[in-house]
Backbone as JSON, one array per atom type, in Angstrom:
{
  "sequence": "MVWCLYVVRTIDRHLYAGVSTDVERRFAEHLRQGPKAARYLRAHQPAALVFSQEIGSRSLALKVEYRFKQLTRPQKERIVRAGQLCFDEESGRIEVPMC",
  "N": [[-15.54, -22.07, 58.11], [-16.48, -23.48, 61.07], [-19.15, -23.31, 63.29], [-19.81, -23.7, 66.77], [-21.94, -24.89, 69.4], [-21.72, -24.32, 72.83], [-21.68, -25.27, 76.31], [-21.44, -24.05, 79.55], [-20.88, -24.85, 82.92], [-21.51, -23.18, 85.92], [-19.96, -22.15, 89.05], [-22.0, -21.97, 90.86], [-23.77, -23.82, 89.93], [-25.34, -23.12, 87.71], [-26.28, -23.1, 84.2], [-24.71, -21.98, 81.28], [-25.04, -21.02, 77.95], [-23.46, -20.67, 74.79], [-22.13, -19.56, 71.57], [-19.42, -20.27, 69.33], [-16.48, -20.2, 67.22], [-14.18, -21.22, 68.13], [-14.06, -23.0, 70.73], [-12.46, -23.68, 72.98], [-10.75, -21.43, 73.22], [-12.69, -19.46, 73.69], [-13.83, -20.34, 76.11], [-11.6, -20.04, 77.76], [-11.41, -17.25, 77.71], [-13.71, -16.62, 79.14], [-13.01, -17.73, 81.63], [-10.9, -16.05, 82.4], [-12.24, -13.78, 83.06], [-12.16, -11.31, 81.85], [-12.54, -8.36, 79.69], [-13.69, -9.55, 77.44], [-15.19, -11.61, 78.35], [-18.38, -13.13, 78.87], [-21.03, -11.17, 80.12], [-22.84, -12.37, 81.92], [-21.3, -14.48, 82.9], [-19.43, -13.14, 84.33], [-20.69, -12.51, 86.62], [-21.48, -14.99, 87.53], [-19.31, -17.22, 88.23], [-17.47, -19.23, 85.97], [-17.18, -22.8, 86.06], [-16.76, -25.24, 84.68], [-16.41, -26.48, 81.34], [-18.98, -28.11, 79.99], [-20.23, -29.17, 77.77], [-20.01, -29.36, 74.24], [-20.64, -28.91, 70.79], [-20.3, -29.26, 67.3], [-22.03, -27.21, 65.04], [-22.41, -25.9, 62.56], [-23.1, -23.46, 60.28], [-22.92, -19.94, 61.18], [-25.41, -18.72, 61.38], [-27.18, -20.92, 61.76], [-26.12, -21.91, 64.15], [-26.72, -19.83, 65.92], [-29.5, -19.98, 65.89], [-29.89, -22.52, 67.03], [-28.72, -22.09, 69.52], [-30.51, -20.18, 70.58], [-32.85, -21.76, 70.7], [-31.96, -23.71, 72.52], [-31.66, -22.19, 74.83], [-34.28, -21.73, 75.43], [-35.21, -24.03, 76.52], [-36.19, -26.06, 79.36], [-34.55, -26.34, 82.57], [-34.21, -29.13, 83.38], [-34.39, -30.35, 80.82], [-32.17, -29.25, 79.51], [-30.15, -30.33, 81.11], [-30.45, -33.06, 80.5], [-29.6, -33.1, 77.85], [-26.92, -32.32, 78.17], [-26.0, -34.51, 79.7], [-26.43, -36.57, 77.85], [-24.61, -35.89, 75.93], [-24.84, -35.22, 73.31], [-26.48, -33.35, 70.82], [-29.46, -33.25, 69.07], [-30.85, -31.76, 66.26], [-33.0, -29.82, 64.08], [-31.94, -28.92, 60.91], [-32.86, -26.71, 59.51], [-34.71, -25.14, 61.02], [-33.54, -25.13, 63.5], [-34.69, -26.33, 65.62], [-34.74, -28.29, 68.55], [-34.31, -31.68, 69.53], [-35.08, -33.22, 72.43], [-33.52, -35.59, 74.51], [-35.19, -38.41, 76.04], [-34.39, -39.62, 78.41]],
  "CA": [[-15.47, -21.89, 59.55], [-17.58, -24.22, 61.72], [-19.59, -22.75, 64.57], [-20.18, -24.69, 67.78], [-22.68, -24.52, 70.61], [-21.04, -24.82, 74.02], [-22.39, -25.05, 77.57], [-20.55, -23.92, 80.7], [-21.51, -24.93, 84.23], [-20.9, -22.22, 86.82], [-19.71, -22.7, 90.39], [-23.29, -22.04, 91.56], [-24.54, -24.87, 89.24], [-26.13, -22.62, 86.59], [-25.77, -23.44, 82.89], [-24.61, -20.86, 80.35], [-24.81, -21.5, 76.59], [-22.97, -19.68, 73.84], [-21.62, -20.11, 70.31], [-18.08, -19.81, 69.0], [-15.74, -21.02, 66.27], [-13.07, -21.79, 68.89], [-14.66, -23.17, 72.05], [-11.42, -23.64, 74.02], [-10.36, -20.03, 73.38], [-13.81, -18.73, 74.27], [-13.93, -20.74, 77.51], [-10.47, -19.4, 78.44], [-11.79, -15.84, 77.89], [-14.67, -16.58, 80.25], [-12.28, -18.01, 82.88], [-10.09, -14.88, 82.76], [-13.16, -12.74, 83.54], [-11.75, -10.04, 81.25], [-13.57, -7.61, 78.96], [-14.34, -10.38, 76.43], [-16.03, -12.61, 79.02], [-19.81, -12.82, 78.87], [-21.46, -10.45, 81.33], [-23.44, -13.34, 82.83], [-20.25, -15.28, 83.54], [-18.68, -12.31, 85.27], [-21.47, -12.57, 87.86], [-21.56, -16.4, 87.91], [-17.99, -17.71, 87.82], [-17.49, -20.52, 85.28], [-16.47, -23.9, 86.71], [-16.34, -26.26, 83.71], [-17.04, -26.61, 80.04], [-19.62, -29.42, 80.13], [-20.79, -29.65, 76.52], [-19.81, -28.6, 73.01], [-20.97, -29.66, 69.58], [-20.26, -28.51, 66.05], [-23.38, -26.98, 64.51], [-22.3, -25.57, 61.14], [-23.02, -22.03, 59.99], [-23.19, -19.02, 62.3], [-26.86, -18.53, 61.43], [-27.78, -22.1, 62.38], [-25.65, -21.98, 65.54], [-27.49, -18.86, 66.7], [-30.86, -20.53, 66.03], [-29.83, -23.63, 67.98], [-28.47, -21.47, 70.83], [-31.78, -19.59, 71.02], [-33.75, -22.87, 71.07], [-31.42, -24.32, 73.73], [-31.93, -21.31, 75.96], [-35.72, -21.79, 75.71], [-35.51, -25.3, 77.19], [-36.19, -26.06, 80.83], [-33.29, -26.83, 83.13], [-34.08, -30.59, 83.24], [-34.14, -30.68, 79.42], [-30.77, -28.9, 79.25], [-29.32, -31.31, 81.81], [-30.51, -34.31, 79.75], [-28.73, -32.93, 76.67], [-25.53, -32.35, 78.66], [-25.71, -35.9, 80.07], [-26.39, -37.38, 76.63], [-23.39, -35.54, 75.21], [-25.13, -34.98, 71.9], [-27.66, -32.53, 70.56], [-30.1, -33.5, 67.78], [-31.6, -30.56, 65.9], [-33.43, -29.64, 62.7], [-30.95, -28.04, 60.29], [-33.48, -25.5, 58.97], [-35.33, -24.32, 62.06], [-32.76, -25.14, 64.73], [-35.49, -26.98, 66.67], [-33.96, -29.29, 69.26], [-34.98, -32.88, 70.04], [-34.55, -33.48, 73.77], [-33.58, -37.01, 74.87], [-36.21, -38.7, 77.05], [-33.82, -40.04, 79.7]],
  "C": [[-16.72, -22.55, 60.17], [-17.88, -23.6, 63.08], [-20.06, -23.87, 65.48], [-21.07, -24.07, 68.85], [-21.89, -25.1, 71.77], [-21.86, -24.47, 75.25], [-21.37, -25.08, 78.7], [-21.39, -24.06, 81.96], [-20.77, -23.97, 85.15], [-20.71, -22.84, 88.2], [-21.0, -22.77, 91.21], [-24.29, -22.93, 90.81], [-25.46, -24.37, 88.13], [-25.5, -23.13, 85.29], [-25.8, -22.2, 82.01], [-24.31, -21.44, 78.97], [-24.35, -20.35, 75.71], [-22.54, -20.37, 72.56], [-20.26, -19.5, 70.02], [-17.5, -20.71, 67.92], [-14.55, -21.69, 66.95], [-13.49, -21.89, 70.36], [-13.61, -23.07, 73.16], [-10.97, -22.21, 74.29], [-11.45, -19.24, 74.09], [-13.97, -19.07, 75.76], [-12.8, -20.1, 78.32], [-10.76, -17.91, 78.68], [-12.78, -15.7, 79.05], [-13.95, -16.79, 81.59], [-11.47, -16.81, 83.35], [-10.93, -13.73, 83.29], [-12.8, -11.35, 83.01], [-12.88, -9.38, 80.49], [-14.29, -8.44, 77.89], [-15.21, -11.49, 77.04], [-17.49, -12.17, 78.95], [-20.18, -12.16, 80.2], [-22.04, -11.41, 82.37], [-22.37, -14.11, 83.6], [-19.3, -14.44, 84.39], [-19.38, -12.34, 86.63], [-21.55, -13.99, 88.41], [-20.3, -17.08, 87.39], [-18.07, -19.09, 87.16], [-16.67, -21.57, 86.03], [-15.93, -24.89, 85.68], [-17.09, -26.12, 82.4], [-17.65, -28.01, 80.02], [-20.18, -29.99, 78.83], [-20.32, -28.76, 75.38], [-20.1, -29.51, 71.83], [-20.89, -28.75, 68.38], [-21.68, -28.41, 65.51], [-23.33, -26.73, 63.01], [-22.14, -24.07, 60.96], [-23.33, -21.2, 61.24], [-24.7, -18.86, 62.49], [-27.54, -19.71, 62.14], [-27.37, -22.21, 63.84], [-26.43, -21.02, 66.42], [-28.93, -19.33, 66.91], [-30.88, -21.63, 67.09], [-29.59, -23.08, 69.39], [-29.76, -20.89, 71.4], [-32.73, -20.69, 71.5], [-33.28, -23.54, 72.36], [-31.77, -23.49, 74.95], [-33.41, -21.29, 76.34], [-36.1, -23.06, 76.46], [-35.54, -25.13, 78.7], [-34.84, -26.59, 81.32], [-33.16, -28.36, 83.03], [-33.8, -31.03, 81.79], [-32.68, -30.39, 79.06], [-29.84, -29.93, 79.89], [-29.32, -32.65, 81.08], [-29.61, -34.25, 78.52], [-27.27, -33.0, 77.08], [-25.13, -33.78, 79.01], [-25.56, -36.79, 78.84], [-25.12, -37.1, 75.83], [-23.59, -35.29, 73.74], [-26.45, -34.25, 71.77], [-28.19, -32.88, 69.17], [-30.99, -32.31, 67.47], [-31.95, -30.57, 64.43], [-32.51, -28.6, 62.06], [-31.55, -26.8, 59.63], [-33.97, -24.58, 60.08], [-34.47, -24.19, 63.31], [-33.5, -25.8, 65.88], [-34.72, -28.17, 67.24], [-34.84, -30.46, 69.69], [-34.31, -33.22, 71.37], [-34.63, -34.98, 74.05], [-34.57, -37.25, 76.01], [-35.61, -39.1, 78.39], [-32.46, -39.41, 79.92]]
}
């Protein structure tokens, strides 16, 4: 089972990151605003799935998610624009594109 990092843009332009083995299903759960939707996305309605990438194991995906959430907004936006995330497979440390 391959875990993915995904990023959702909300209608108020915020970015939300999460991990899942089935990104399309998880995004649909967020859109329905039901009990399985993330609490954050119940307050900030999701607009679009703007990024997803296969990471590997659940453990590594959680590390990468944590590191992604520590980035500044401009760094996150650069990753979304680039469409690809480069990371260290042991630490989950993320390399942010320069442009």
